[in-house]
C-alpha positions in Angstrom: -73.3 -17.1 16.6 -71.6 -13.9 17.7 -68.5 -14.2 19.9 -66.6 -11.3 21.4 -63.3 -11.9 23.1 -61.6 -9.1 25.1 -57.9 -9.1 26.0 -55.2 -6.6 27.1 -56.3 -5.9 30.6 -53.8 -6.0 33.5 -52.3 -4.2 36.4 -50.7 -0.8 35.7 -49.6 2.1 37.8 -51.4 5.4 37.7 -50.4 7.4 34.7 -49.7 4.3 32.7 -51.4 3.0 29.5 -53.1 -0.2 28.3 -54.7 -1.2 25.1 -57.7 -3.4 25.2 -58.8 -5.5 22.2 -62.2 -7.0 21.3 -61.9 -9.7 18.7 -65.1 -10.7 17.0 -66.4 -13.7 15.1 -69.8 -14.3 13.6 -70.3 -10.6 12.9 -68.6 -8.0 10.8 -67.8 -5.3 13.3 -67.5 -2.5 10.8 -71.2 -2.7 10.0 -72.4 -2.0 13.5 -72.5 0.4 16.4 -69.9 -0.8 18.9 -69.4 0.1 22.5 -67.0 -0.4 25.4 -68.5 -0.6 28.9 -66.9 -1.0 32.3 -68.1 -2.1 35.7 -66.3 -1.4 39.0 -66.9 -3.4 42.1 -70.2 -2.4 43.7 -71.1 -0.1 40.8 -73.4 -0.3 37.8 -72.0 -1.0 34.4 -71.3 2.3 32.6 -70.7 3.3 29.0 -67.2 4.3 28.3 -66.9 4.8 24.5 -68.7 4.1 21.3 -67.8 3.9 17.6 -70.2 4.0 14.7 -70.0 2.1 11.5 -68.9 5.3 9.9 -66.1 5.7 12.4 -67.5 8.4 14.6 -66.6 8.1 18.2 -67.9 9.3 21.5 -66.7 9.1 25.1 -67.9 9.4 28.6 -66.8 12.7 30.2 -64.7 10.8 32.7 -62.4 9.3 30.0 -62.6 11.9 27.2 -59.1 13.0 26.2 -57.5 10.0 27.7 -59.1 7.0 26.0 -59.4 6.4 22.2 -61.7 3.8 20.6 -60.8 2.5 17.2 -61.5 -0.5 14.9 -59.3 -2.6 12.5 -61.7 -3.8 9.9 -59.1 -6.3 8.4 -58.7 -7.9 11.8 -62.4 -7.5 12.7 -61.2 -6.2 16.1 -62.1 -3.1 18.1 -59.6 -1.4 20.5 -59.6 0.9 23.5 -56.4 2.7 24.0 -56.3 4.0 27.6 -53.7 6.6 28.5 -53.1 8.5 31.7 -54.9 5.8 33.7 -56.3 6.7 37.1 -57.2 4.4 40.1 -60.9 5.2 39.4 -60.5 3.5 36.0 -60.2 0.2 37.8 -63.0 -2.1 36.5 -63.9 -5.0 34.3 -64.1 -3.7 30.7 -66.6 -5.2 28.2 -67.2 -4.8 24.6 -70.7 -4.9 23.3 -72.7 -5.0 20.1 -76.4 -5.3 19.5 -77.0 -7.8 16.8 -79.9 -10.3 17.0 -79.9 -9.4 20.7 -77.3 -8.2 23.2 -73.8 -9.5 22.7 -71.2 -9.1 25.4 -67.6 -10.3 25.7 -66.4 -12.0 28.9 -64.7 -8.9 30.1 -61.1 -8.1 30.9 -59.9 -6.8 34.3 -58.1 -3.5 34.4 -56.5 -2.5 37.8 -54.8 0.8 38.2 -52.7 1.2 41.3 -52.0 4.6 43.0 
């Protein structure tokens, strides 16, 4: 059974940084296409960043140049480094992998104050 556990969220002032983690069990993350999503209150869940098994990354226009997705294969963990945070980045952040169905973490709250 796949389990994804996010951590690292919190309250930060605009311009600050946070690093989110997504620790996995029941799956070897390095073999799969991985994603970070976020959902702000009253809005649909949106794709933030992706990383392929080969390490190629892609980002939503709204975060490109500020966020960096990475993976530590030894720790079986994916990260999202978020710099220059803005109030509009406030959301619950989720990691996701498609393996025998959709697998989501429980989410971690990120709140950016102005």
